[in-house]
C-alpha positions as CSV (number, residue, x, y, z in Angstrom):
1,M,-18.4,6.3,8.2
2,I,-16.2,6.0,5.1
3,K,-18.3,3.1,3.8
4,K,-21.5,4.9,4.5
5,H,-20.4,8.1,2.7
6,V,-19.1,6.2,-0.3
7,Y,-22.2,4.1,-0.7
8,F,-24.5,7.1,-0.4
9,L,-22.7,9.3,-2.8
10,A,-22.2,6.5,-5.4
11,A,-25.8,5.2,-5.2
12,D,-27.9,4.8,-8.3
13,K,-30.4,7.4,-7.0
14,L,-27.7,10.1,-7.3
15,Q,-27.2,9.2,-10.9
16,G,-23.5,9.9,-11.1
17,R,-23.5,13.4,-9.6
18,G,-23.2,15.3,-12.8
19,T,-22.6,19.0,-12.3
20,G,-25.9,20.9,-12.3
21,S,-28.0,17.7,-11.8
22,K,-30.6,16.7,-9.2
23,G,-28.2,14.0,-8.1
24,I,-25.4,16.3,-7.2
25,N,-27.8,18.5,-5.3
26,R,-28.7,15.5,-3.2
27,A,-25.0,15.0,-2.6
28,A,-24.6,18.6,-1.7
29,K,-27.4,18.3,0.9
30,Y,-25.7,15.2,2.4
31,I,-22.3,17.0,2.7
32,E,-24.0,20.1,4.2
33,H,-25.7,17.8,6.8
34,Y,-22.3,16.6,8.1
35,F,-20.7,20.0,7.9
36,K,-23.5,21.2,10.2
37,M,-23.2,18.2,12.4
38,Y,-19.5,18.8,12.9
39,G,-20.1,22.4,13.8
40,L,-18.4,23.9,10.8
41,A,-19.2,27.6,10.2
42,P,-20.9,28.2,6.8
43,L,-18.7,30.5,4.6
44,G,-20.6,30.3,1.3
45,N,-22.6,33.2,-0.1
46,T,-25.7,31.2,0.9
47,G,-25.0,29.0,3.9
48,Y,-22.3,26.6,3.0
49,R,-22.9,27.1,-0.8
50,Q,-20.6,29.2,-3.0
51,S,-22.6,29.4,-6.2
52,F,-21.0,29.7,-9.7
53,V,-21.9,29.0,-13.3
54,A,-20.1,26.0,-14.8
55,R,-19.4,26.3,-18.5
56,V,-19.2,22.9,-20.3
57,K,-16.5,23.1,-22.9
58,K,-15.5,19.5,-23.4
59,V,-18.5,18.4,-25.3
60,K,-21.4,20.2,-27.1
61,V,-24.5,19.8,-24.9
62,P,-27.8,21.8,-24.8
63,D,-27.2,22.8,-21.1
64,S,-23.6,24.1,-21.6
65,L,-24.2,26.6,-18.8
66,R,-25.0,24.9,-15.5
67,K,-25.6,26.1,-12.0
68,A,-23.0,24.7,-9.6
69,V,-22.0,25.1,-6.0
70,N,-18.8,24.6,-3.9
71,L,-19.5,23.7,-0.3
72,I,-17.4,25.6,2.3
73,G,-17.2,24.8,6.0
74,Y,-14.9,26.5,8.4
75,L,-13.3,25.3,11.6
76,D,-12.2,28.5,13.5
77,N,-9.3,27.9,15.9
78,G,-8.6,31.6,16.3
79,A,-5.3,31.2,14.5
80,A,-3.5,33.5,12.1
81,N,-3.4,31.1,9.2
82,T,-5.7,28.5,7.6
83,I,-5.3,25.1,6.0
84,I,-7.6,24.2,3.1
85,I,-8.7,20.6,2.8
86,G,-10.6,19.7,-0.3
87,A,-12.1,17.1,-2.5
88,H,-14.4,17.3,-5.5
89,Y,-17.9,15.8,-5.2
90,D,-19.1,15.9,-8.8
91,H,-18.7,13.1,-11.3
92,L,-19.8,12.2,-14.9
93,G,-23.5,11.8,-14.3
94,L,-25.2,9.8,-17.0
95,G,-22.3,10.0,-19.4
96,K,-23.4,13.0,-21.4
97,Q,-20.8,15.5,-20.4
98,G,-17.7,13.9,-22.0
99,S,-14.6,12.1,-20.7
100,S,-16.3,8.8,-20.1
101,K,-14.2,5.8,-21.1
102,A,-17.3,3.6,-21.8
103,I,-18.5,2.6,-25.2
104,S,-21.8,4.4,-25.8
105,P,-21.8,6.0,-22.3
106,E,-24.9,8.1,-22.6
107,G,-27.7,7.1,-20.2
108,K,-25.4,4.9,-18.1
109,I,-24.9,5.9,-14.4
110,H,-21.2,6.7,-13.8
111,H,-21.2,6.0,-10.1
112,G,-17.9,7.6,-9.3
113,A,-17.2,5.7,-6.1
114,D,-13.5,6.1,-6.2
115,D,-13.7,9.2,-8.3
116,N,-14.5,10.9,-6.1
117,A,-16.9,9.7,-3.4
118,S,-13.8,8.2,-1.8
119,G,-12.2,11.7,-1.5
120,V,-15.4,13.3,-0.1
121,A,-15.5,10.5,2.5
122,G,-11.9,11.5,3.4
123,L,-12.9,15.1,3.6
124,L,-15.9,14.4,5.9
125,E,-13.7,12.1,8.1
126,L,-11.1,14.8,8.6
127,A,-13.8,17.3,9.4
128,R,-15.1,14.9,12.0
129,C,-11.7,14.2,13.5
130,F,-10.5,17.8,13.7
131,S,-13.9,19.1,15.0
132,Q,-14.2,16.5,17.7
133,N,-10.6,16.0,18.9
134,G,-11.1,18.4,21.8
135,Q,-8.1,20.5,20.8
136,Q,-7.7,24.0,19.4
137,E,-5.1,23.6,16.7
138,N,-2.7,26.4,15.8
139,C,-4.3,26.6,12.3
140,N,-7.8,27.2,11.2
141,I,-9.2,24.6,8.7
142,L,-11.3,25.4,5.7
143,F,-13.1,22.3,4.3
144,I,-14.2,22.6,0.6
145,A,-16.2,20.2,-1.5
146,F,-15.7,21.3,-5.1
147,S,-18.1,21.0,-8.0
148,G,-17.2,21.1,-11.7
149,E,-13.9,19.3,-11.3
150,E,-14.6,16.8,-14.1
151,L,-15.4,19.8,-16.4
152,G,-12.0,21.3,-16.0
153,L,-11.4,22.1,-12.3
154,L,-14.1,24.7,-12.5
155,G,-15.0,24.8,-8.9
156,S,-11.5,25.2,-7.5
157,K,-10.6,27.7,-10.3
158,Y,-13.7,29.7,-9.2
159,Y,-12.8,29.5,-5.6
160,V,-9.2,30.8,-5.9
161,E,-10.5,33.8,-7.8
162,N,-13.3,34.3,-5.2
163,P,-11.7,33.1,-1.9
164,V,-13.6,33.5,1.4
165,I,-10.4,33.8,3.3
166,S,-7.5,35.9,2.0
167,M,-5.1,33.7,0.0
168,D,-2.1,35.2,1.8
169,K,-3.5,33.7,5.1
170,V,-3.6,30.2,3.7
171,N,-0.8,27.9,4.9
172,F,-1.3,25.1,2.4
173,M,-3.9,23.1,0.5
174,L,-4.4,19.3,0.8
175,N,-6.5,17.6,-1.9
176,M,-8.0,14.1,-2.0
177,D,-9.0,12.6,-5.4
178,M,-9.4,8.9,-5.9
179,I,-8.1,7.5,-2.6
180,G,-10.3,4.4,-2.5
181,R,-8.4,1.8,-4.6
182,Y,-5.2,1.2,-2.7
183,D,-2.8,-1.2,-4.3
184,P,-0.2,-2.4,-1.8
185,S,2.3,-3.1,-4.6
186,R,2.1,0.6,-5.6
187,G,1.2,2.5,-2.5
188,V,-0.7,5.8,-2.1
189,G,0.9,8.6,-4.1
190,I,1.4,12.0,-2.5
191,G,2.0,14.8,-5.0
192,G,3.1,18.3,-4.2
193,F,6.2,17.3,-2.3
194,G,8.3,19.9,-4.1
195,T,5.9,22.8,-3.5
196,S,7.5,23.8,-0.2
197,D,11.0,23.1,1.2
198,S,9.3,22.3,4.5
199,W,7.6,19.1,3.2
200,P,10.8,17.0,3.4
201,V,11.3,18.1,7.0
202,I,7.6,17.5,7.9
203,F,7.7,14.0,6.4
204,E,10.7,13.0,8.4
205,G,9.7,10.3,10.9
206,V,6.2,10.0,9.5
207,T,5.0,6.5,10.2
208,S,2.2,4.7,8.3
209,K,0.5,1.4,8.2
210,I,0.4,1.6,4.4
211,K,3.0,2.1,1.7
212,F,3.3,5.6,0.2
213,F,5.6,7.5,-2.1
214,T,6.0,11.2,-3.0
215,D,6.0,13.2,-6.2
216,K,7.3,16.8,-6.4
217,S,4.8,18.1,-8.9
218,G,2.2,20.6,-7.7
219,S,0.3,20.7,-11.0
220,G,-2.0,18.0,-12.5
221,G,-5.6,17.2,-13.3
222,S,-7.2,17.8,-9.9
223,D,-8.2,20.7,-7.7
224,H,-4.8,21.2,-5.9
225,A,-3.5,22.5,-9.3
226,S,-5.6,25.6,-9.0
227,F,-4.0,26.5,-5.7
228,Y,-0.5,25.7,-6.8
229,E,-1.0,28.1,-9.7
230,K,-1.7,30.8,-7.1
231,G,1.6,30.1,-5.3
232,L,0.4,27.9,-2.5
233,P,2.1,24.8,-1.2
234,V,-0.1,21.7,-1.9
235,L,-0.4,18.0,-1.2
236,F,-2.3,15.6,-3.4
237,F,-3.3,12.1,-2.2
238,H,-4.3,9.5,-4.7
239,T,-4.2,5.7,-5.1
240,G,-3.8,5.8,-8.9
241,G,-5.7,4.8,-12.0
242,H,-7.6,1.5,-12.7
243,A,-9.7,-0.2,-15.3
244,D,-12.9,1.4,-13.8
245,Y,-11.7,5.0,-14.1
246,H,-14.5,7.1,-15.7
247,M,-16.5,4.0,-16.3
248,P,-20.0,3.0,-15.0
249,T,-18.2,0.2,-13.2
250,D,-16.6,2.5,-10.6
251,T,-18.9,1.2,-7.9
252,P,-18.8,1.4,-4.1
253,E,-18.1,-2.3,-3.3
254,K,-14.7,-1.9,-5.0
255,V,-13.5,0.8,-2.6
256,N,-11.0,-0.5,0.0
257,V,-12.5,1.1,3.1
258,N,-9.9,-0.3,5.5
259,A,-7.0,1.0,3.4
260,E,-8.7,4.4,3.0
261,A,-9.0,4.7,6.8
262,K,-5.2,4.2,7.0
263,I,-4.7,6.9,4.3
264,I,-6.7,9.3,6.4
265,D,-4.7,8.5,9.5
266,L,-1.5,9.3,7.4
267,E,-3.0,12.6,6.3
268,M,-3.8,13.4,9.9
269,E,-0.3,12.8,11.0
270,I,1.2,14.9,8.2
271,I,-1.3,17.8,8.9
272,L,-0.6,17.8,12.6
273,K,3.2,17.8,12.0
274,A,2.8,20.7,9.5
275,M,0.8,22.7,12.1
276,E,3.9,22.6,14.3
277,K,5.8,24.6,11.8
278,N,5.5,28.3,11.0
279,K,3.7,29.2,7.8
280,L,5.1,27.1,4.9
281,N,6.9,28.9,2.2
282,F,6.1,28.2,-1.5
283,T,8.6,26.7,-3.9
284,E,7.9,26.4,-7.6
285,V,8.6,23.0,-9.1
286,K,10.9,23.2,-12.1
């Protein structure tokens, strides 16, 4: 399913999934379809949709105010605490909203296969796995597809100010952003390792078919930073930058589907081990 998700979300017809565009609305409907298929309860203000206004500040454009939606699906395990798993589903659209690395970007489809169709594919795969594993875990799971990330983490910033579950009931937040271009010489990076003193214990004995390394920082340029700023432990999975970053050439055939499947397996193992612990405490990274 990873390949299917990436190819759909990064297709020409979605025109780069710019915030407020017709293309991102098609992406939203696609994600909603799978949330419903996996039996996730809708916790938006309208179905799965949590609506907000995205204010474009990076570049002067006529439509500086855009309608945007986060997509929120809930797996209720009857537990006291909840884990949030997230990934942003917006990208740069047709290169008019700023931050493109291309020369003369306007009018060019920025496909966003790695950034961040790959993360959304991971989000949907984890939703499938946890909803169909036949077990009732000791944490509830809230799955969120964020919009407006490329405009300054707008969707996640809106969510933490307007949470659908009390933030003091959240155990931790796991974020996936650009997990599709695995380089075996580098490995997959896992940020947020220093945001709870429980993470080193949880990671003990973790096995993986791929190379990974940890980074203490809980801040950074993706949606986990919004949750870290609110005092929550976070993890951030990413496979690093590349020449196609924020370019029209970030296309689906370049995503390493087999490696991404192993990254998702690694995430599953870490999440399940974390669920064995009591609620994780937060530590600020100095």
